[in-house]
N, CA, C and O of each residue as an XYZ file, in Angstrom:
584
protein
N      75.100     30.160     30.732
C      74.094     31.261     29.840
C      73.017     30.548     30.286
O      72.197     31.267     30.856
N      72.697     29.275     30.225
C      71.079     28.558     30.127
C      70.616     29.136     31.808
O      69.522     29.632     32.076
N      71.616     28.943     32.678
C      71.250     29.057     33.826
C      70.675     30.396     34.208
O      69.692     30.593     34.923
N      71.500     31.345     33.575
C      71.401     32.857     33.833
C      69.857     33.309     33.207
O      69.054     34.090     33.718
N      69.759     32.706     32.200
C      68.445     33.065     31.292
C      67.326     32.538     32.001
O      66.278     33.182     31.968
N      67.388     31.358     32.704
C      66.390     30.631     33.485
C      66.015     31.592     34.926
O      64.897     31.829     35.384
N      67.798     32.186     35.609
C      67.089     33.209     36.575
C      66.381     34.078     36.177
O      65.465     34.428     36.921
N      66.570     34.849     34.655
C      65.942     35.951     34.748
C      64.209     35.726     34.476
O      63.263     36.430     34.828
N      64.236     34.946     34.007
C      62.656     34.007     33.674
C      62.001     34.508     35.310
O      61.125     35.366     35.429
N      62.680     33.720     36.553
C      61.855     33.535     37.564
C      62.077     35.089     38.101
O      61.303     35.512     38.960
N      62.826     35.691     37.740
C      63.095     36.974     38.656
C      61.603     37.746     37.706
O      60.860     38.553     38.264
N      61.436     37.374     36.486
C      60.291     38.196     35.609
C      58.722     37.827     36.270
O      57.743     38.570     36.323
N      58.862     36.399     36.751
C      57.687     35.900     37.352
C      57.464     36.550     38.628
O      56.593     37.393     38.843
N      58.129     36.199     39.283
C      58.214     37.133     40.904
C      57.790     38.712     40.710
O      57.467     39.352     41.711
N      57.793     39.223     39.646
C      57.446     40.285     39.893
C      56.486     40.971     38.877
O      56.163     42.145     38.692
N      56.090     39.562     38.178
C      54.441     39.718     37.487
C      53.557     39.853     38.660
O      53.858     39.337     39.737
N      52.105     40.763     38.425
C      51.036     40.906     39.520
C      49.965     40.312     38.529
O      49.666     40.452     37.343
N      49.529     39.564     39.638
C      48.308     38.845     38.846
C      47.256     39.474     38.928
O      46.895     39.842     40.045
N      46.392     39.808     37.668
C      44.801     40.409     37.565
C      44.266     40.031     38.666
O      44.492     38.883     39.047
N      43.214     41.123     39.642
C      42.169     40.911     40.139
C      41.008     39.863     39.602
O      41.061     39.965     38.376
N      40.209     39.114     39.871
C      39.243     38.289     39.099
C      38.253     38.857     39.797
O      38.252     38.967     41.023
N      37.185     39.323     38.878
C      35.586     39.674     39.719
C      35.231     38.727     40.246
O      35.561     37.566     40.005
N      34.391     39.191     41.164
C      33.589     37.982     42.268
C      32.737     37.103     41.179
O      32.752     35.888     41.372
N      32.032     37.567     40.111
C      31.097     36.499     39.748
C      31.865     36.054     38.130
O      31.232     35.867     37.091
N      32.970     35.985     38.250
C      34.014     35.516     37.410
C      33.590     33.974     37.217
O      33.412     33.629     36.049
N      33.427     33.107     38.118
C      32.836     31.686     37.883
C      31.826     31.571     37.627
O      31.520     30.718     36.793
N      30.672     32.528     38.341
C      29.340     32.153     37.372
C      29.115     32.624     36.027
O      28.499     32.035     35.139
N      29.665     33.720     35.974
C      29.910     34.469     34.188
C      30.310     33.081     33.237
O      29.730     32.610     32.259
N      31.559     32.636     33.961
C      31.779     31.104     32.807
C      31.040     30.110     32.862
O      30.930     29.407     31.858
N      30.407     29.822     33.939
C      29.241     28.553     33.704
C      28.345     28.721     33.270
O      27.739     27.773     32.771
N      27.748     30.186     33.243
C      26.586     30.422     32.552
C      27.480     30.317     30.959
O      27.013     29.358     30.345
N      28.141     30.729     30.478
C      28.631     31.178     28.982
C      28.524     29.086     28.563
O      28.221     28.632     27.459
N      28.821     28.368     29.630
C      29.277     27.037     29.097
C      27.724     26.123     29.060
O      27.473     25.102     28.420
N      26.810     26.929     30.012
C      25.235     26.313     29.857
C      25.062     26.508     28.487
O      24.777     25.579     27.732
N      25.249     27.899     28.044
C      24.553     28.380     27.172
C      24.962     27.419     25.879
O      24.067     26.877     25.231
N      26.014     27.281     25.623
C      26.706     26.407     24.474
C      26.122     24.878     24.838
O      25.684     24.322     23.831
N      26.055     24.350     25.650
C      26.030     22.817     25.935
C      24.432     22.892     26.093
O      23.909     21.822     26.405
N      23.655     23.897     25.940
C      22.249     23.689     26.122
C      21.355     23.164     24.892
O      21.363     23.863     23.879
N      20.726     22.206     24.900
C      20.128     21.675     23.748
C      19.072     22.458     22.845
O      18.451     23.407     23.324
N      18.894     22.070     21.616
C      17.643     23.139     21.084
C      16.285     22.688     21.760
O      16.189     21.618     22.361
N      15.459     23.399     21.645
C      13.535     22.793     21.671
C      13.736     21.306     21.018
O      13.734     20.359     21.805
N      13.902     21.063     19.692
C      13.486     19.882     19.084
C      14.526     18.677     19.766
O      14.042     17.554     19.908
N      15.795     18.893     20.138
C      16.241     17.855     20.792
C      15.667     17.651     22.557
O      15.598     16.555     23.113
N      15.317     18.936     23.181
C      14.596     18.731     24.300
C      13.660     17.906     23.931
O      13.516     16.903     24.630
N      12.944     18.057     22.976
C      11.333     17.550     23.105
C      11.773     16.035     22.671
O      11.141     15.181     23.293
N      12.889     15.433     21.570
C      12.997     14.252     21.247
C      13.344     13.720     22.309
O      12.749     12.665     22.527
N      14.267     14.103     23.270
C      14.856     13.993     24.699
C      14.096     13.236     25.638
O      14.362     12.106     26.049
N      12.798     14.202     26.043
C      11.437     13.993     26.702
C      10.697     13.123     26.256
O      10.044     12.539     27.121
N      10.529     12.778     25.146
C       9.356     11.549     24.463
C      10.021     10.695     25.296
O      11.162     10.932     25.695
N       9.348      9.646     25.610
C       9.582      8.296     26.768
C       9.553      7.322     24.937
O       8.752      7.551     24.031
N      10.598      6.369     24.926
C      10.604      5.299     24.090
C       9.362      4.954     23.607
O       8.965      5.193     22.466
N       8.470      4.132     24.875
C       7.326      3.463     24.770
C       5.985      4.306     24.229
O       4.951      3.785     23.813
N       6.270      5.803     24.345
C       5.304      6.793     23.687
C       5.003      6.572     22.143
O       3.908      6.628     21.582
N       6.553      6.242     21.467
C       6.733      6.733     19.876
C       6.571      5.513     19.556
O       6.394      5.352     18.348
N       6.563      4.086     20.526
C       6.341      2.725     19.912
C       4.630      2.679     19.969
O       3.921      2.020     19.208
N       4.185      3.528     21.041
C       3.057      3.207     21.075
C       2.248      4.143     19.594
O       1.261      3.703     19.006
N       2.788      5.157     19.318
C       2.025      5.836     18.343
C       2.437      5.027     16.974
O       1.898      5.256     15.891
N       3.385      4.129     17.156
C       3.806      3.305     15.301
C       2.748      2.187     15.761
O       1.876      1.995     14.914
N       2.674      1.645     16.572
C       1.685      0.642     16.645
C       0.020      0.933     16.685
O      -0.820      0.181     16.192
N      -0.266      2.231     17.406
C      -1.395      2.578     16.395
C      -2.052      3.008     15.241
O      -3.220      3.016     14.855
N      -0.586      3.489     14.644
C      -0.729      3.971     13.092
C      -0.925      2.712     12.322
O      -1.755      2.577     11.423
N      -0.084      1.786     12.748
C      -0.184      0.571     11.806
C      -1.559     -0.213     12.000
O      -2.081     -0.755     11.026
N      -2.141     -0.270     13.262
C      -3.457     -0.728     13.505
C      -4.718      0.149     12.748
O      -5.758     -0.367     12.338
N      -4.461      1.216     12.685
C      -5.294      2.272     12.147
C      -5.246      1.688     10.484
O      -6.252      1.167     10.002
N      -4.174      1.815      9.812
C      -4.097      1.643      8.383
C      -4.594     -0.027      8.242
O      -5.102     -0.423      7.193
N      -4.403     -0.849      9.304
C      -4.413     -2.146      8.699
C      -6.352     -2.433      8.856
O      -6.953     -3.040      7.971
N      -7.093     -1.859     10.149
C      -8.405     -1.617      9.903
C      -8.947     -0.956      8.658
O     -10.024     -1.317      8.184
N      -8.072      0.202      8.010
C      -8.848      0.532      6.849
C      -8.705     -0.089      5.874
O      -9.579      0.007      5.012
N      -7.502     -0.992      5.636
C      -7.494     -1.909      4.537
C      -8.208     -3.138      4.615
O      -8.348     -3.787      3.579
N      -8.770     -3.634      5.894
C      -9.335     -4.917      5.737
C     -11.086     -4.376      5.745
O     -11.940     -5.240      5.542
N     -11.527     -2.888      5.996
C     -12.819     -2.595      5.642
C     -13.073     -2.053      4.297
O     -14.178     -2.100      3.757
N     -11.887     -1.474      3.708
C     -11.760     -1.867      2.460
C     -12.108     -2.982      1.653
O     -13.033     -2.920      0.844
N     -11.444     -3.959      1.820
C     -11.151     -5.759      1.399
C     -12.581     -5.931      1.662
O     -13.296     -6.283      0.724
N     -12.959     -5.781      2.524
C     -14.624     -6.385      2.851
C     -15.642     -5.772      2.075
O     -16.520     -6.518      1.641
N     -15.707     -4.345      1.770
C     -16.506     -3.658      1.019
C     -16.386     -4.177     -0.508
O     -17.338     -4.225     -1.288
N     -15.357     -4.472     -0.738
C     -14.799     -4.630     -2.347
C     -15.091     -6.054     -2.708
O     -15.538     -6.293     -3.830
N     -14.811     -7.314     -1.587
C     -15.455     -8.077     -2.058
C     -17.050     -8.921     -1.720
O     -17.361    -10.060     -2.069
N     -17.894     -7.903     -0.918
C     -18.917     -7.638     -0.480
C     -20.179     -7.272     -2.206
O     -21.214     -7.778     -2.639
N     -19.080     -5.941     -2.716
C     -19.472     -5.175     -4.113
C     -19.381     -6.628     -5.247
O     -20.273     -6.805     -6.076
N     -18.303     -7.490     -5.136
C     -18.126     -8.406     -6.162
C     -19.311     -9.570     -6.024
O     -19.972    -10.146     -6.888
N     -19.301     -9.670     -4.616
C     -20.568    -10.911     -4.103
C     -22.197    -10.527     -4.772
O     -23.026    -11.386     -5.071
N     -22.343     -9.405     -4.876
C     -23.554     -8.718     -4.878
C     -23.642     -8.685     -6.300
O     -24.720     -9.046     -6.773
N     -22.672     -8.304     -7.145
C     -22.588     -8.227     -8.509
C     -22.835     -9.730     -9.232
O     -23.659     -9.992    -10.108
N     -21.830    -10.667     -8.570
C     -22.017    -12.056     -8.911
C     -23.366    -12.904     -9.003
O     -23.760    -13.703     -9.853
N     -23.973    -12.403     -7.726
C     -25.402    -12.748     -7.439
C     -26.239    -12.000     -8.512
O     -27.184    -12.576     -9.051
N     -26.022    -11.174     -8.716
C     -27.002    -10.371     -9.752
C     -26.790    -10.959    -11.276
O     -27.617    -10.716    -12.155
N     -25.881    -11.570    -11.462
C     -25.263    -12.265    -12.970
C     -25.656    -13.630    -13.249
O     -25.993    -14.165    -14.306
N     -25.518    -14.157    -11.860
C     -26.325    -15.477    -11.914
C     -27.540    -16.060    -11.573
O     -28.107    -17.053    -12.030
N     -27.877    -15.203    -10.610
C     -29.568    -15.910    -10.537
C     -30.552    -15.663    -11.408
O     -30.412    -14.538    -11.888
N     -31.453    -16.211    -11.803
C     -32.374    -15.795    -12.952
C     -32.906    -14.796    -12.032
O     -32.519    -14.507    -10.900
N     -33.989    -14.262    -12.816
C     -34.887    -13.292    -12.801
C     -36.073    -14.004    -11.816
O     -36.047    -15.234    -11.852
N     -36.891    -13.528    -11.126
C     -37.729    -14.128    -10.041
C     -38.962    -15.003    -11.114
O     -39.657    -15.999    -10.910
N     -38.838    -14.248    -12.080
C     -40.037    -14.740    -13.001
C     -39.643    -16.151    -13.369
O     -40.480    -17.032    -13.571
N     -38.380    -16.328    -13.447
C     -37.768    -17.558    -14.306
C     -37.236    -18.560    -13.305
O     -36.457    -19.457    -13.627
N     -37.628    -18.393    -12.241
C     -36.619    -19.352    -11.191
C     -37.194    -20.634    -11.398
O     -38.328    -21.107    -11.474
N     -35.867    -21.087    -11.471
C     -35.789    -22.635    -11.613
C     -36.832    -23.503    -10.986
O     -36.986    -23.300     -9.782
N     -37.517    -24.343    -11.481
C     -38.453    -25.109    -10.423
C     -37.729    -26.657    -10.048
O     -36.959    -27.129    -10.885
N     -37.944    -27.258     -9.040
C     -37.047    -28.765     -9.291
C     -37.275    -29.755    -10.042
O     -38.440    -30.143    -10.129
N     -36.209    -30.442    -10.802
C     -36.878    -31.462    -11.727
C     -37.718    -32.686    -10.759
O     -37.491    -32.831     -9.558
N     -38.527    -33.355    -11.388
C     -39.183    -34.758    -11.004
C     -38.533    -35.493    -11.522
O     -37.606    -35.006    -12.169
N     -38.669    -36.925    -11.510
C     -38.227    -37.943    -11.703
C     -39.292    -38.035    -13.335
O     -38.767    -38.319    -14.412
N     -39.908    -37.911    -13.275
C     -41.629    -37.393    -14.530
C     -40.460    -36.264    -15.779
O     -40.408    -36.472    -16.991
N     -39.847    -35.401    -15.214
C     -39.247    -34.470    -16.132
C     -38.200    -34.902    -16.782
O     -37.891    -34.733    -17.961
N     -37.628    -35.518    -15.873
C     -36.185    -36.560    -16.570
C     -36.441    -37.506    -17.366
O     -35.690    -37.667    -18.328
N     -37.502    -38.326    -17.179
C     -37.778    -39.511    -17.979
C     -38.297    -39.049    -19.132
O     -38.086    -39.618    -20.202
N     -39.055    -37.924    -19.012
C     -39.845    -37.339    -20.583
C     -38.392    -36.811    -21.310
O     -38.117    -36.968    -22.499
N     -37.530    -36.141    -20.282
C     -36.498    -35.767    -21.356
C     -35.295    -36.611    -21.513
O     -34.363    -36.027    -22.065
N     -35.053    -37.979    -21.127
C     -34.062    -38.499    -20.980
C     -33.472    -38.712    -22.370
O     -32.324    -39.144    -22.263
N     -33.870    -38.554    -23.677
C     -32.938    -38.712    -24.952
C     -32.422    -37.323    -24.752
O     -31.208    -37.513    -24.823
N     -32.524    -36.554    -24.628
C     -31.958    -35.326    -24.812
C     -31.053    -34.876    -23.408
O     -30.510    -33.774    -23.334
N     -30.990    -35.767    -22.455
C     -29.983    -35.813    -21.460
C     -29.016    -36.451    -21.713
O     -27.876    -36.145    -21.365
N     -29.433    -37.745    -22.563
C     -28.299    -38.589    -22.776
C     -27.491    -38.404    -24.192
O     -26.489    -39.040    -24.519
N     -28.082    -37.500    -24.874
C     -27.377    -36.806    -26.295
C     -27.017    -35.139    -26.424
O     -27.060    -34.362    -27.378
N     -26.588    -34.956    -24.784
C     -26.622    -33.587    -24.436
C     -25.022    -33.289    -25.225
O     -24.827    -32.133    -25.599
N     -23.907    -34.332    -25.466
C     -22.489    -33.736    -25.905
C     -23.020    -33.554    -27.635
O     -22.755    -32.645    -28.421
N     -23.828    -34.758    -27.826
C     -23.982    -34.251    -29.552
C     -24.709    -33.059    -29.196
O     -23.871    -32.270    -28.761
N     -25.610    -32.652    -29.172
C     -26.602    -31.393    -28.988
C     -25.582    -30.226    -28.992
O     -25.804    -29.166    -29.577
N     -24.692    -30.436    -28.448
C     -23.696    -29.388    -28.087
C     -22.796    -29.035    -29.309
O     -22.666    -27.905    -29.779
N     -22.201    -30.164    -29.747
C     -21.422    -30.494    -30.948
C     -22.525    -29.773    -32.085
O     -22.063    -28.832    -32.730
N     -23.646    -30.087    -32.295
C     -24.569    -29.263    -32.963
C     -24.520    -28.203    -33.272
O     -24.312    -27.692    -34.372
N     -24.751    -27.699    -32.103
C     -24.618    -26.285    -32.229
C     -23.310    -25.406    -32.367
O     -23.236    -24.238    -32.749
N     -22.460    -26.117    -32.027
C     -21.033    -25.311    -32.595
C     -21.401    -25.648    -34.230
O     -21.576    -24.669    -34.955
N     -21.511    -26.889    -34.771
C     -21.443    -27.059    -36.231
C     -22.286    -25.972    -36.636
O     -21.789    -25.323    -37.557
N     -23.431    -25.558    -36.230
C     -23.804    -24.835    -36.397
C     -24.022    -23.297    -36.631
O     -24.748    -22.706    -37.430
N     -22.888    -22.706    -35.374
C     -22.503    -21.523    -35.519
C     -21.003    -21.377    -36.497
O     -20.508    -20.303    -36.838
N     -20.498    -22.656    -36.802
C     -19.497    -22.526    -38.084
C     -20.065    -22.512    -39.089
O     -19.374    -22.132    -40.034
N     -21.205    -22.807    -39.343
C     -21.875    -23.211    -40.688
C     -22.474    -21.616    -41.049
O     -22.656    -21.208    -42.196
N     -22.675    -21.001    -40.069
C     -23.007    -19.495    -40.112
C     -21.681    -18.817    -40.210
O     -21.439    -18.054    -41.145
N     -20.929    -19.043    -39.390
C     -19.510    -18.229    -40.323
C     -19.205    -18.693    -41.387
O     -18.265    -18.034    -41.832
N     -19.540    -19.627    -42.175
C     -18.644    -20.120    -43.153
C     -19.676    -19.543    -44.539
O     -19.223    -19.246    -45.644
N     -21.406    -19.472    -44.068
C     -22.012    -18.940    -45.184
C     -21.824    -17.651    -44.831
O     -22.692    -17.035    -45.450
N     -21.003    -16.665    -44.002
C     -20.951    -15.309    -44.037
C     -19.585    -15.181    -45.051
O     -19.543    -14.408    -46.008
N     -18.500    -16.076    -44.660
C     -17.182    -16.024    -45.607
C     -17.925    -16.165    -46.541
O     -18.462    -15.085    -46.786
N     -18.337    -17.164    -47.390
C     -18.892    -17.245    -48.747
C     -19.737    -15.998    -49.233
O     -19.583    -15.601    -50.388
N     -20.583    -15.403    -48.419
C     -21.082    -14.334    -48.803
C     -20.267    -13.152    -49.237
O     -20.474    -12.378    -50.171
N     -19.257    -13.184    -48.322
C     -18.304    -11.959    -48.460
C     -17.377    -12.376    -49.550
O     -17.204    -11.267    -50.055
N     -16.858    -12.965    -50.070
C     -16.116    -13.221    -50.962
C     -16.951    -12.990    -52.359
O     -16.478    -12.301    -53.263
N     -18.166    -13.595    -52.451
C     -19.365    -13.569    -53.573
C     -19.227    -11.820    -53.995
O     -19.003    -11.283    -55.080
N     -19.427    -11.345    -52.861
C     -19.794     -9.769    -52.934
C     -18.329     -9.140    -53.694
O     -18.345     -8.570    -54.785
N     -17.120     -9.372    -52.891
C     -15.887     -9.246    -53.511
C     -15.933     -8.743    -54.709
O     -15.923     -7.662    -55.297
N     -16.019    -10.576    -54.998
C     -15.891    -11.042    -56.718
C     -16.753     -9.790    -57.561
O     -16.195     -8.921    -58.231
N     -17.965     -9.892    -57.398
C     -18.702     -9.310    -58.372
C     -18.560     -7.615    -58.105
O     -18.957     -6.802    -58.940
N     -18.101     -7.328    -57.157
C     -17.271     -5.904    -56.830
C     -16.508     -5.776    -57.972
O     -16.859     -5.172    -58.986
N     -15.284     -6.447    -57.771
C     -14.574     -6.324    -58.571
C     -14.394     -6.467    -60.146
O     -13.529     -6.089    -60.936
N     -15.886     -7.353    -60.289
C     -15.837     -7.068    -61.799
C     -16.264     -6.155    -62.602
O     -15.810     -6.059    -63.742
N     -17.374     -5.198    -62.041
C     -18.129     -4.368    -62.138
C     -16.784     -3.121    -62.197
O     -17.055     -1.925    -62.307
């Protein structure tokens, strides 16, 4: 039974006529394959750009941003120095003259007691604050009495 069935299949295959393929069959199949495999424009551009050119663009961008940061830092520092010079340096009419030995000898007692003078200055400020506190307390008590 199996043998008969296989014989019939072979007979059918022998009687089968193969279709005639057109002359441009190979060309049309290859064209369809190329269309399906063709990269997009973006893929073409990405593959056409060499790696060194991409790296060069990155290095150039990094160098430009560092240059901008350095310039801004220098300008900022220059403005801070100018402000510091303006606040620290005395006006030209009050320019400090160099101290001579005579000046130091004449004011030797002040130089020797500078710590005491600074403490007295602090005490004077403290007394002013205490006096303000006393006067405000007195005003508050008189207001409450009225």
